[in-house]
C-alpha positions as CSV (number, residue, x, y, z in Angstrom):
1,M,58.0,76.3,-53.2
2,V,58.6,79.4,-51.3
3,S,56.7,81.6,-53.8
4,A,53.8,79.2,-53.8
5,I,53.5,79.4,-50.1
6,K,53.7,83.2,-50.2
7,Q,51.0,83.3,-52.8
8,G,48.7,81.1,-50.7
9,S,48.6,78.2,-53.0
10,D,48.7,75.6,-50.2
11,P,46.0,72.9,-50.8
12,A,44.7,73.2,-47.3
13,A,44.1,76.9,-47.8
14,Q,42.5,76.3,-51.1
15,D,40.0,73.9,-49.4
16,G,38.8,76.7,-47.2
17,E,40.8,75.9,-44.1
18,P,42.6,78.8,-42.5
19,D,46.4,78.7,-42.8
20,Q,47.7,79.1,-39.3
21,R,51.4,78.7,-40.1
22,P,53.7,81.6,-39.4
23,T,55.0,83.5,-42.4
24,P,57.7,86.1,-42.7
25,D,55.1,88.8,-43.3
26,S,53.2,88.2,-40.0
27,A,56.1,88.7,-37.6
28,D,59.7,88.2,-37.1
29,A,59.3,86.0,-34.0
30,V,56.6,84.3,-32.0
31,K,56.5,84.5,-28.2
32,Q,55.5,81.3,-26.4
33,D,55.9,80.8,-22.6
34,G,58.1,83.9,-22.4
35,A,60.6,82.5,-25.0
36,V,61.3,84.0,-28.4
37,Q,61.4,81.5,-31.3
38,D,62.8,82.1,-34.8
39,V,60.5,82.1,-37.8
40,P,60.7,78.8,-39.6
41,E,62.2,78.5,-43.0
42,A,60.1,78.2,-46.1
43,G,60.9,74.5,-46.5
44,D,59.8,73.9,-42.9
45,A,56.6,75.7,-43.5
46,A,55.8,73.5,-46.6
47,T,56.2,70.2,-44.6
48,P,52.8,70.5,-42.7
49,G,51.1,71.2,-46.0
50,L,52.4,68.0,-47.5
51,R,51.5,66.1,-44.4
52,H,48.0,67.5,-44.6
53,M,47.7,66.5,-48.2
54,A,48.8,62.9,-47.4
55,F,46.2,62.8,-44.5
56,R,43.4,63.9,-46.8
57,A,44.5,61.4,-49.4
58,R,44.2,58.6,-46.9
59,I,40.8,59.9,-45.9
60,W,39.6,59.8,-49.5
61,Q,41.1,56.4,-50.0
62,R,39.1,55.1,-47.0
63,R,36.0,56.7,-48.2
64,A,36.4,55.1,-51.6
65,L,37.0,51.7,-50.0
66,I,33.8,52.1,-47.9
67,V,31.8,53.1,-51.0
68,A,33.2,50.0,-52.9
69,L,32.3,47.7,-50.0
70,R,28.7,49.2,-49.9
71,V,28.3,48.7,-53.6
72,A,29.6,45.1,-53.3
73,R,27.2,44.5,-50.5
74,L,24.3,45.8,-52.6
75,V,25.3,43.6,-55.5
76,R,25.4,40.5,-53.3
77,T,22.1,41.4,-51.7
78,G,20.5,41.8,-55.2
79,V,22.0,38.5,-56.4
80,R,20.6,36.8,-53.3
81,R,17.2,38.2,-53.8
82,F,16.9,37.7,-57.5
83,L,18.8,34.4,-57.9
84,P,16.0,32.3,-56.1
85,G,13.4,34.0,-58.3
86,L,15.4,33.1,-61.4
87,R,15.9,29.5,-60.2
88,Y,12.1,29.2,-59.5
89,L,11.3,30.6,-63.0
90,G,13.8,28.1,-64.6
91,R,12.2,25.2,-62.7
92,A,8.7,26.4,-63.6
93,L,9.6,26.6,-67.3
94,Q,11.3,23.2,-67.2
95,R,8.2,21.7,-65.5
96,R,5.9,23.4,-68.0
97,W,8.1,22.1,-70.9
98,R,7.8,18.5,-69.6
99,R,4.1,18.6,-68.9
100,S,2.6,20.7,-71.7
101,I,2.6,19.7,-75.4
102,Q,1.1,23.1,-76.3
103,F,3.9,25.0,-74.5
104,R,6.6,22.9,-76.2
105,T,4.9,23.2,-79.6
106,V,4.5,27.0,-79.4
107,L,7.9,27.6,-78.0
108,T,9.6,25.4,-80.6
109,T,7.7,27.1,-83.4
110,L,8.7,30.5,-82.1
111,M,12.4,29.5,-81.8
112,L,12.4,28.0,-85.3
113,A,10.6,31.1,-86.7
114,V,13.0,33.5,-85.0
115,T,16.0,31.5,-86.3
116,S,14.6,31.4,-89.8
117,F,13.8,35.1,-90.0
118,A,17.1,36.0,-88.5
119,V,18.9,34.0,-91.2
120,V,16.7,35.2,-94.0
121,G,16.7,38.8,-92.7
122,A,20.5,38.9,-92.4
123,Y,20.8,37.5,-95.9
124,L,18.3,40.0,-97.4
125,S,19.9,42.9,-95.5
126,N,23.4,41.9,-96.8
127,Q,22.1,41.6,-100.3
128,I,20.3,45.0,-100.2
129,A,23.4,46.6,-98.8
130,N,25.7,45.1,-101.5
131,N,23.3,46.2,-104.2
132,L,23.1,49.7,-102.9
133,F,26.8,50.0,-102.6
134,Q,27.5,48.5,-106.0
135,E,25.0,51.0,-107.5
136,R,26.6,54.0,-105.8
137,L,30.1,52.7,-106.7
138,T,29.3,52.3,-110.4
139,Q,27.8,55.8,-110.5
140,A,30.8,57.2,-108.6
141,E,33.3,55.7,-111.0
142,S,31.4,56.9,-114.0
143,E,31.2,60.5,-112.7
144,T,34.8,60.4,-111.6
145,R,36.0,59.5,-115.1
146,Y,34.0,62.2,-116.7
147,N,35.1,64.9,-114.2
148,V,38.8,63.9,-114.3
149,K,38.7,64.1,-118.0
150,Q,37.2,67.6,-117.8
151,V,39.8,68.7,-115.3
152,Q,42.7,67.4,-117.4
153,E,41.4,69.0,-120.5
154,T,41.1,72.3,-118.7
155,F,44.6,72.1,-117.3
156,D,46.0,71.2,-120.8
157,G,44.3,74.1,-122.5
158,A,45.2,76.7,-119.9
159,Q,47.4,79.6,-121.1
160,V,48.5,81.1,-117.7
161,T,51.9,81.8,-116.5
162,D,51.7,84.0,-113.4
163,Q,51.0,82.7,-109.9
164,S,47.7,84.3,-109.3
165,S,46.3,83.1,-112.6
166,V,47.5,79.6,-111.9
167,I,45.9,79.5,-108.4
168,T,42.7,81.0,-109.7
169,L,42.5,78.4,-112.5
170,V,43.1,75.5,-110.2
171,Y,40.6,76.7,-107.6
172,D,37.9,77.4,-110.2
173,T,38.4,74.1,-111.9
174,L,38.2,72.1,-108.6
175,N,35.3,74.1,-107.4
176,A,33.4,73.2,-110.6
177,V,34.1,69.6,-109.9
178,E,32.8,69.9,-106.3
179,G,29.1,70.0,-105.8
180,R,26.2,67.7,-105.8
181,G,26.3,64.8,-108.2
182,S,23.3,63.3,-109.9
183,V,22.4,61.4,-106.8
184,I,25.2,61.5,-104.3
185,Q,27.3,64.4,-102.9
186,R,30.8,64.8,-104.1
187,R,34.0,66.4,-102.6
188,Y,37.6,66.4,-103.6
189,V,41.2,66.2,-102.4
190,F,43.9,67.6,-104.7
191,E,47.4,66.7,-103.6
192,A,50.8,67.0,-105.5
193,M,52.6,63.7,-105.7
194,P,55.6,63.5,-103.4
195,E,59.2,63.1,-104.5
196,Q,58.9,65.4,-107.6
197,T,61.3,68.0,-108.6
198,K,59.4,71.2,-107.9
199,P,59.2,73.3,-111.1
200,R,59.6,77.1,-110.9
201,N,55.9,77.8,-111.6
202,R,54.4,75.2,-109.3
203,W,52.4,77.4,-106.9
204,V,49.7,74.9,-105.9
205,E,50.7,72.1,-103.5
206,S,47.4,70.8,-102.2
207,R,43.7,71.7,-102.2
208,A,40.7,70.0,-100.5
209,S,37.0,70.7,-99.8
210,D,35.9,72.0,-96.5
211,Q,36.8,69.8,-93.4
212,L,38.7,67.4,-95.6
213,T,42.4,66.7,-95.6
214,V,44.5,64.1,-97.3
215,S,44.3,62.0,-94.2
216,V,40.8,60.9,-95.1
217,I,42.3,59.0,-98.1
218,P,43.2,55.5,-97.1
219,P,47.0,54.9,-97.5
220,E,46.4,51.8,-99.6
221,L,44.5,53.9,-102.1
222,R,47.1,56.6,-102.3
223,K,49.8,54.0,-102.8
224,A,47.9,52.4,-105.6
225,V,47.2,55.7,-107.4
226,Q,50.9,56.8,-107.0
227,Q,52.2,53.6,-108.5
228,S,49.7,53.5,-111.3
229,G,49.7,55.0,-114.7
230,K,46.3,56.4,-115.8
231,D,44.2,53.8,-114.0
232,Q,41.4,54.7,-111.6
233,Y,41.1,53.2,-108.1
234,W,38.6,53.4,-105.3
235,A,38.3,52.6,-101.6
236,S,35.8,53.0,-98.8
237,T,36.4,55.7,-96.4
238,V,34.9,57.8,-93.6
239,I,34.0,61.5,-94.3
240,P,33.8,64.0,-91.4
241,V,30.7,66.2,-91.8
242,G,30.1,68.5,-89.0
243,T,30.3,66.5,-85.8
244,E,29.5,63.1,-87.3
245,D,31.3,60.7,-89.6
246,R,29.6,59.4,-92.7
247,P,30.5,56.5,-95.0
248,G,31.9,57.4,-98.3
249,I,33.8,56.2,-101.4
250,A,37.1,57.8,-102.5
251,V,38.0,57.4,-106.2
252,G,41.5,58.4,-107.2
253,N,43.2,59.4,-110.4
254,K,46.3,61.4,-111.6
255,V,46.2,64.7,-113.4
256,T,49.1,66.8,-114.7
257,F,49.4,70.6,-114.7
258,N,52.4,72.6,-115.7
259,G,54.6,69.6,-115.5
260,T,53.5,68.6,-112.0
261,V,51.7,65.3,-111.4
262,Y,48.8,65.7,-108.9
263,E,46.6,63.1,-107.1
264,L,42.9,64.0,-107.6
265,Y,40.5,62.1,-105.3
266,L,36.8,62.6,-105.6
267,I,35.0,61.6,-102.5
268,Y,31.3,60.6,-102.6
269,D,29.0,60.7,-99.5
270,L,27.0,57.5,-99.0
271,N,24.9,58.8,-96.1
272,T,21.7,58.8,-98.1
273,A,22.3,55.2,-99.1
274,Q,23.0,54.3,-95.5
275,Q,19.8,55.9,-94.4
276,T,17.9,54.0,-97.0
277,L,19.5,50.8,-95.8
278,N,18.7,51.6,-92.2
279,E,15.0,52.2,-93.1
280,I,14.8,49.0,-95.0
281,Q,16.4,47.0,-92.2
282,S,14.1,48.6,-89.6
283,V,11.0,47.7,-91.7
284,L,12.4,44.2,-92.3
285,W,13.1,43.4,-88.7
286,A,9.9,45.0,-87.4
287,G,7.9,43.1,-90.0
288,G,9.8,39.9,-89.0
289,A,9.0,40.5,-85.3
290,V,5.3,41.0,-86.0
291,L,5.3,38.0,-88.3
292,V,6.9,35.8,-85.6
293,L,4.3,36.9,-83.1
294,L,1.6,36.1,-85.6
295,I,3.1,32.7,-86.2
296,G,3.2,32.1,-82.4
297,A,-0.4,33.1,-82.0
298,V,-1.4,30.8,-84.9
299,A,0.6,28.0,-83.4
300,W,-1.0,28.5,-80.0
301,Y,-4.5,28.6,-81.5
302,V,-3.9,25.4,-83.6
303,T,-2.3,23.5,-80.8
304,R,-5.0,24.5,-78.4
305,N,-7.6,23.1,-80.7
306,V,-5.7,19.9,-81.0
307,V,-4.4,19.5,-77.4
308,S,-7.6,20.5,-75.6
309,P,-9.4,17.3,-76.6
310,V,-6.4,15.3,-75.6
311,S,-6.2,17.1,-72.2
312,H,-9.9,16.5,-71.7
313,A,-9.4,12.8,-72.6
314,A,-6.6,12.6,-70.0
315,M,-8.8,14.2,-67.4
316,V,-11.7,11.8,-68.2
317,S,-9.3,8.8,-68.1
318,E,-8.1,9.8,-64.6
319,K,-11.7,10.1,-63.5
320,L,-12.5,6.7,-65.0
321,A,-9.5,5.2,-63.2
322,A,-10.8,6.7,-60.0
323,G,-14.1,4.9,-60.4
324,Q,-16.2,7.6,-61.9
325,L,-17.4,5.3,-64.8
326,Q,-20.1,7.7,-66.0
327,E,-17.6,10.3,-67.2
328,R,-17.5,11.0,-70.9
329,M,-15.8,13.3,-73.4
330,V,-17.7,16.1,-75.2
331,V,-17.8,15.4,-78.9
332,K,-18.1,18.4,-81.4
333,G,-17.9,18.2,-85.1
334,E,-17.0,15.3,-87.4
335,D,-13.2,15.6,-87.7
336,E,-10.4,13.3,-86.5
337,V,-10.6,14.8,-83.0
338,A,-14.4,14.2,-82.9
339,R,-13.9,10.6,-84.0
340,L,-11.3,10.2,-81.3
341,G,-13.7,11.5,-78.7
342,A,-16.5,9.2,-79.9
343,S,-14.3,6.2,-79.9
344,F,-13.1,7.1,-76.4
345,N,-16.7,7.3,-75.2
346,H,-17.6,4.0,-76.8
347,M,-14.6,2.4,-75.1
348,A,-15.5,3.9,-71.8
349,A,-19.1,2.7,-72.1
350,S,-17.9,-0.8,-72.9
351,L,-15.5,-0.8,-70.0
352,Q,-18.3,0.5,-67.7
353,E,-20.6,-2.3,-68.8
354,Q,-17.9,-5.0,-68.3
355,I,-16.8,-3.6,-64.9
356,T,-20.4,-3.4,-63.8
357,Q,-21.0,-7.0,-64.9
358,L,-17.9,-8.1,-63.1
359,A,-18.8,-6.2,-60.0
360,T,-22.3,-7.7,-60.1
361,L,-20.9,-11.2,-60.6
362,S,-18.4,-10.7,-57.8
363,Q,-21.2,-9.5,-55.5
364,M,-23.3,-12.5,-56.5
365,Q,-20.3,-14.8,-55.8
366,Q,-19.7,-13.2,-52.4
367,R,-23.3,-13.4,-51.5
368,F,-23.4,-17.0,-52.7
369,V,-20.4,-17.9,-50.5
370,S,-21.8,-16.1,-47.6
371,D,-25.3,-17.6,-48.0
372,V,-23.9,-21.1,-48.5
373,S,-21.6,-20.7,-45.5
374,H,-24.5,-19.6,-43.3
375,E,-26.8,-22.4,-44.6
376,L,-24.1,-25.0,-43.9
377,R,-23.6,-24.0,-40.3
378,T,-26.9,-25.7,-39.1
379,P,-26.4,-29.1,-40.8
380,L,-22.7,-29.0,-40.0
381,T,-23.5,-28.5,-36.3
382,T,-25.7,-31.5,-36.4
383,V,-23.1,-33.6,-38.2
384,R,-20.4,-32.4,-35.7
385,M,-22.6,-33.4,-32.8
386,A,-23.1,-36.9,-34.3
387,A,-19.4,-37.1,-35.0
388,E,-18.5,-36.2,-31.4
389,V,-20.9,-38.9,-30.2
390,L,-19.2,-41.5,-32.4
391,Y,-15.8,-40.2,-31.5
392,D,-16.5,-40.5,-27.8
393,A,-17.7,-44.1,-28.3
394,R,-14.9,-45.2,-30.6
395,D,-13.4,-47.5,-28.0
396,D,-16.5,-49.7,-28.2
397,F,-16.1,-50.2,-32.0
398,D,-14.0,-52.6,-33.9
399,P,-10.7,-51.2,-35.3
400,I,-12.2,-50.4,-38.7
401,N,-15.2,-48.5,-37.3
402,K,-12.9,-46.8,-34.7
403,R,-10.7,-45.5,-37.4
404,S,-13.7,-44.3,-39.4
405,A,-15.0,-42.4,-36.4
406,E,-11.7,-40.7,-35.9
407,L,-11.4,-39.7,-39.5
408,L,-15.0,-38.4,-39.5
409,Y,-14.3,-36.3,-36.4
410,N,-11.1,-34.8,-37.8
411,Q,-12.6,-34.0,-41.2
412,V,-15.7,-32.4,-39.6
413,E,-13.3,-30.3,-37.5
414,R,-11.5,-29.2,-40.7
415,F,-14.7,-28.6,-42.5
416,Q,-15.9,-26.4,-39.7
417,S,-12.6,-24.4,-39.8
418,L,-13.0,-24.0,-43.5
419,L,-16.5,-22.8,-43.1
420,S,-15.4,-20.2,-40.5
421,D,-12.6,-19.0,-42.8
422,L,-15.1,-18.7,-45.7
423,L,-17.4,-16.6,-43.5
424,E,-14.5,-14.4,-42.5
425,I,-13.4,-13.9,-46.1
426,S,-17.0,-13.0,-47.0
427,R,-17.0,-10.3,-44.3
428,F,-13.8,-8.9,-45.8
429,D,-15.2,-9.0,-49.3
430,A,-18.4,-7.3,-48.1
431,G,-16.4,-4.6,-46.4
432,V,-18.0,-5.2,-43.0
433,A,-14.9,-6.3,-41.2
434,V,-14.3,-4.0,-38.1
435,L,-11.0,-3.4,-36.4
436,D,-11.2,-3.4,-32.6
437,A,-7.8,-1.8,-31.8
438,E,-6.6,-1.3,-28.3
439,P,-3.1,-0.9,-26.8
440,E,-1.8,-4.4,-26.2
441,D,1.6,-6.0,-25.4
442,L,2.6,-7.7,-28.6
443,L,5.1,-10.0,-26.9
444,Q,2.4,-11.5,-24.8
445,V,0.4,-12.3,-27.9
446,I,3.5,-13.8,-29.6
447,S,4.3,-15.9,-26.5
448,H,0.7,-17.2,-26.4
449,V,0.8,-18.2,-30.0
450,I,4.2,-20.0,-29.6
451,E,2.9,-21.9,-26.6
452,G,-0.1,-23.0,-28.6
453,A,2.1,-24.1,-31.5
454,A,4.4,-26.1,-29.2
455,P,2.6,-29.4,-29.7
456,V,2.7,-29.1,-33.5
457,A,6.4,-28.1,-33.3
458,A,7.2,-31.1,-31.1
459,E,5.4,-33.4,-33.6
460,Y,7.6,-32.1,-36.4
461,G,10.8,-32.1,-34.3
462,S,11.3,-28.3,-34.6
463,E,12.1,-25.7,-32.1
464,I,10.8,-22.1,-32.1
465,V,13.3,-19.4,-31.1
466,L,11.8,-16.0,-30.1
467,T,14.2,-13.1,-30.3
468,A,12.6,-9.9,-28.9
469,P,13.6,-6.6,-27.2
470,E,13.6,-6.4,-23.4
471,G,10.4,-5.1,-21.9
472,A,6.9,-4.7,-23.3
473,V,6.1,-3.7,-26.9
474,V,2.8,-1.9,-26.7
475,V,1.0,-1.6,-30.0
476,E,-2.5,-0.4,-30.9
477,M,-3.9,-3.6,-32.4
478,D,-6.8,-6.0,-32.5
479,A,-5.3,-8.8,-30.5
480,R,-7.6,-11.5,-31.9
481,R,-6.6,-10.7,-35.5
482,I,-2.9,-10.4,-34.7
483,D,-3.1,-13.7,-32.9
484,R,-4.6,-15.3,-36.0
485,I,-1.9,-13.7,-38.3
486,L,1.0,-15.0,-36.1
487,R,-0.6,-18.4,-35.7
488,N,-0.9,-18.8,-39.5
489,L,2.7,-17.7,-40.0
490,I,4.2,-19.9,-37.3
491,L,2.2,-23.0,-38.2
492,N,3.0,-22.5,-41.8
493,A,6.8,-22.2,-41.0
494,V,6.6,-25.4,-38.8
495,E,4.8,-27.3,-41.5
496,H,7.4,-26.4,-44.2
497,G,10.5,-26.2,-42.0
498,E,11.4,-29.9,-42.4
499,G,12.2,-30.2,-38.7
500,K,14.7,-27.3,-38.6
501,P,14.5,-24.4,-36.2
502,V,12.0,-21.7,-36.7
503,A,13.2,-18.2,-35.8
504,V,10.7,-15.5,-34.7
505,T,12.3,-12.0,-34.5
506,V,10.7,-8.9,-33.1
507,A,12.2,-5.4,-33.5
508,V,10.9,-1.8,-32.9
509,N,11.7,1.6,-34.3
510,E,10.1,5.0,-33.9
511,T,7.0,4.3,-35.9
512,A,6.5,0.6,-36.3
513,V,7.1,-2.9,-34.9
514,G,8.2,-5.8,-37.1
515,V,7.8,-9.5,-36.6
516,A,9.8,-11.9,-38.9
517,V,9.0,-15.7,-39.0
518,R,11.9,-17.5,-40.6
519,D,12.1,-21.2,-41.5
520,H,14.9,-23.2,-43.1
521,G,12.8,-25.6,-45.1
522,I,12.3,-26.3,-48.7
523,G,11.8,-22.6,-49.5
524,M,10.1,-21.0,-52.5
525,D,11.1,-19.0,-55.5
526,Q,10.2,-15.4,-56.3
527,A,7.1,-16.2,-58.3
528,Q,5.7,-18.4,-55.6
529,A,6.4,-15.7,-53.0
530,A,4.4,-13.3,-55.0
531,R,1.3,-15.7,-55.0
532,V,1.6,-17.1,-51.5
533,F,-1.2,-14.9,-50.2
534,D,-3.7,-15.9,-52.9
535,R,-6.7,-17.9,-51.8
536,F,-6.4,-21.7,-51.9
537,W,-3.0,-21.4,-53.6
538,R,-0.4,-24.2,-53.2
539,A,3.1,-24.3,-54.5
540,D,2.6,-27.9,-55.3
541,P,-1.1,-28.7,-56.0
542,A,-0.4,-32.5,-55.5
543,R,0.8,-32.0,-52.0
544,A,-1.7,-32.6,-49.1
545,R,-2.1,-30.4,-46.1
546,T,-0.7,-31.9,-43.0
547,T,-1.8,-29.4,-40.4
548,G,-5.5,-29.3,-41.4
549,G,-5.4,-25.8,-42.9
550,S,-8.1,-24.5,-45.2
551,G,-5.9,-22.8,-47.7
552,L,-7.2,-19.4,-46.7
553,G,-5.0,-18.7,-43.7
554,L,-2.4,-16.5,-45.4
555,S,-5.2,-14.7,-47.4
556,I,-7.0,-13.9,-44.1
557,A,-3.7,-12.8,-42.6
558,M,-3.2,-10.4,-45.4
559,E,-6.7,-8.9,-45.0
560,D,-6.1,-8.6,-41.2
561,T,-2.8,-6.8,-41.8
562,K,-4.5,-4.3,-44.2
563,L,-7.1,-3.6,-41.5
564,H,-4.1,-2.6,-39.3
565,H,-2.6,-0.4,-42.1
566,G,0.4,-2.6,-42.0
567,W,2.6,-4.7,-44.3
568,L,2.8,-8.5,-44.7
569,Q,5.6,-9.6,-47.1
570,A,7.1,-12.9,-48.0
571,W,10.6,-13.8,-49.1
572,G,11.9,-17.2,-50.2
573,R,14.6,-19.1,-52.0
574,K,14.8,-22.7,-53.0
575,G,16.8,-24.7,-50.4
576,D,17.2,-21.6,-48.1
577,G,13.7,-21.6,-46.6
578,A,11.3,-18.7,-46.3
579,N,10.8,-15.5,-44.3
580,F,7.5,-13.8,-43.6
581,R,7.7,-10.2,-42.3
582,L,4.7,-8.5,-40.5
583,T,5.1,-4.8,-40.0
584,L,2.5,-2.9,-37.9
585,P,2.3,0.8,-37.0
586,L,2.7,1.5,-33.3
587,R,-0.4,3.8,-33.5
588,Q,-3.3,3.5,-35.9
589,D,-3.2,7.2,-36.7
590,G,0.5,7.0,-37.6
591,G,2.3,5.7,-40.6
592,I,5.2,3.4,-41.3
593,S,8.4,5.0,-42.4
594,E,10.4,1.7,-42.7
595,S,10.2,-1.8,-41.3
596,P,12.6,-2.4,-38.3
597,V,13.1,-6.0,-39.5
598,Q,15.0,-7.0,-42.7
599,L,12.9,-9.0,-45.2
600,E,15.8,-10.9,-46.7
601,P,17.4,-12.8,-43.8
602,K,21.0,-12.0,-42.8
603,D,21.9,-15.7,-42.6
604,V,21.4,-16.0,-46.4
605,T,24.6,-14.0,-46.9
606,N,26.2,-15.8,-43.9
607,P,25.3,-19.5,-44.3
608,G,27.1,-20.5,-41.2
609,A,24.6,-18.9,-38.9
610,P,21.1,-20.2,-39.4
611,G,18.8,-19.1,-36.7
612,S,21.6,-17.0,-35.1
613,V,20.7,-14.8,-32.2
614,P,21.6,-11.0,-32.0
615,A,24.0,-9.7,-29.4
616,E,23.0,-9.4,-25.8
617,Q,23.0,-5.6,-25.8
618,D,20.2,-5.6,-28.5
619,Y,17.9,-8.4,-27.4
620,K,17.7,-10.1,-24.0
621,N,14.4,-12.0,-23.8
622,M,14.3,-15.4,-25.5
623,L,12.0,-18.3,-25.4
624,V,12.9,-21.7,-26.9
625,L,10.2,-24.3,-27.5
626,Q,11.2,-27.8,-28.3
627,A,9.2,-31.0,-28.3
628,G,6.3,-29.3,-26.6
629,A,8.3,-28.0,-23.6
630,A,8.8,-24.3,-23.0
631,R,11.8,-23.1,-21.1
632,P,13.8,-19.9,-20.9
633,A,17.1,-19.9,-22.7
634,P,20.3,-18.0,-21.9
635,V,21.4,-15.3,-24.3
636,R,24.0,-16.5,-26.8
637,A,26.6,-14.5,-28.6
638,P,25.9,-13.6,-32.2
639,E,28.2,-16.3,-33.6
640,E,26.5,-19.1,-31.6
641,T,23.7,-21.2,-32.9
642,P,20.8,-22.2,-30.7
């Protein structure tokens, strides 16, 4: 340590930093503040150098940590940037796979072609490699037998006794063996067998070609040769040639010279065979790749010719479904695809003709209904005036004529209502119905309808319970049409409610208002609920109408709801009554996300609470109508029944 310091081998000094530590050569003492200090010992002088080395080690450790953190940050940034792109590409490929027959066909064909050529190419490559190896092995064994025989005959016929002659004979004989074979290069390794009593004239221990040693011979081959008699063995090996290693075959035998048994290995270079195999494999795989691409191109062309008419047919079908009945497919040729296109066009023409006929017939029917309704208004007005005269004078008639005048008046009123409904339906069918929407308070309209239905409810012995939120519910609507919808729903519930309470519930959310009209009458099944809005439909055709309806009320209500861009839905169950739900958007330019009122009533799952009223914190305004009298009702708890 002392000599190292004296020679200036401190690491700090080697890094270019000046060594400011005192040394014995600089001075015997250092003056500081007027005091004389002794020169430190060599060990004390080495301590700062060690500390400096530790300090620099910590600096490099920190630098390495910083570099590692930066690399990790770059990796994370790259992953964040490329991962969304890979995900998008994967989703795009999946979407393309699902939607395109051509893409699936071409990709499947390519995958099958690649798999097939990989299997066939691997098999052919393996077979070619085996054939080349077997050919070279057969040739190597044949040449080895011949050369070993020549070597043994030369050794047996030699008449040499001195050392130089023996060495010269062995070297010349082995050099004659070495050289280029008929096809493949040949080298040798000549090694005396171990564990032999060394004779006096054994002057050759081992001999090998340039850059070869006995280590290139596999131990298994040496063991087999040593334990054999005059049999020949071979093994694959690696031959060092210059700076590269080449594949080769080592063939071993025994020879005897001057009483000493030697192992003679002839090593054949297979580099030319390996190069031939590599060229064959390159041509094979390149040809396979080109052939796969050609197969993909052929598959794409064929599937395009087949799929294009199908895609065109799908596009034409979509246009036909959208009402463009004049669209047709382009037919080319006389093959199966052309026949498909011709059949499709014939079907489209037939459908167009039938749809046109049906549309014409529907227009004729609508015009007929409209014309008949208009033509009946004048005679109906005359008949109604006569019926009113007879009805006003009914007290002067005998009982039979009095009853006849009343029936005539009632039926004329019903006929006039039916005629008005027919005219309204004809306007809907003609597409001339106009929505006159203005901001209105829906609760006022509902209260007006309930008050108008009070006499009918009193006649049936039912009460109408209105449950609504506190304050006004302003909706952009046509008040006349909404009044007609609610009147139809409430009167229908009273008629089929069997004298039980009818619950009218109003609720509001961010986008819509919902009105549910619930009765607890005979109810209806799911099939009847699906047809309840059909024109002139009755659940039981034998039943007569008791409220004078025309059979078009719910149909007109559905059309009025569609004008408001709303929903009108029905639910029913035999014995549990029915529930009709009207959902309207708060604004006509807004949509409906969901209805604020449940279609299936809650009291179905809770039979003990028919007509139950929500809690006070949810709804505070209630109006109960019973026997034609309207009165405010106190708010009840949810478990109470009105």
